[in-house]
N, C-alpha and C positions, 0 to 999 in steps of 0.2 A: 194462412193460419187464422183462426178464430180468435176474436178478442171482443172484451165487452169495451163500447166505447161510448164518451159523454161527451156529445157536441154542443150542449149549452142550451138547446131549444126547450129543453124541459129538464126536470129533476130525475128524467128516467135513463137508466142505462141499456144500449142497444147492443145484443149479441149480433156481430158481422163477421163475415168471410172476408179478410183482407188480404192484400198480396204478402207474401213472405219477403223478408229481407235477408242478405247477407252479412256478416260482421264486418265492419271496418278492420284496418290493421290492428288497432288497438282494443278491439272488442270482443266478447264471446258471445255466441248465439246459444240461447238457453231454450230447451225444451221443458216449458214450465208444467209442472205437475199440480201445483197448488199456490195461490197467490191471495193474500189477504187485502180486502179492501175495507178501510176502517175509518175511524172518526178523522184521521189526519188527512184522509183524502176529502173530507165534505168542505172544506173552503173552496174548492172548485164549484162544487154544486150550490153553495150557498152564496156565491157571488162577492166572496171576500177578495179574492185576487184583482188587483187593478188592471193587470194585462195578461191574463190567463191565456195559455197555448190551447187551442180547440180546433178541431176535435182532440182529444186526449184519452188514451187507455189508463184509466186510474189502478192503483194497485201496486202494492210493495210487499216486501217480508214474502217473497218468492223463494220457492224450493222447486228444483228440477234438475236436469241433467244437462251437461255440454253437448250441445249438437255441432258446433263448429267453433274452431278458434282462430282469430286473426293472427297474422305472420309475426306481428311483435309482441304478441302475448306468451309469458312462460307461467310456469306453474300449473297448468290446467292441461287435461287430455281429454279427448272425446268420451262420452260416456261417465265423466266424474259427476258426482252428486254434490250439488253447490246449492248454497242459500244467498240472499241477497238482503242485507238489512234495510231497515225502515228508511234511514238517511244515509247516503253515500259520502256525503260532506256537508258543511254549511261554511259559509265566509267568516262568521262570528261577529262581522263589524257593520254589516248593513243595519237599517232602521228594524227590520224584522228580528233580525239576532239580538240586536241591542235591547227589543223589548220582552225578549222570552219567547218571541214566536219563531223559532227557527224553522218550522216546517214550511213557512211562508218566504224564505231566504231566495233571494233573487238569484 
């Protein structure tokens, strides 16, 4: 798969060829047609996260089609057009959520 990767060595994003992955039992594999990388991704580049995962493929607000469906997933079929929101969930109680910075939720 092709992905834009941030490894932390500079504020530059690097287009790379990476090995593809199969979805787990509770996952979907999405063939991404469009992906937004915006202001909420910048804490990674700006060094605001205390324990960032790197390398990371930034981006959210994904639109694509379902390419594979995990065994436990219901309600989706191959080829379905799907969208993935900015935040899937936040805990609502960590220090980041409590200070209005949900985008940094642990």
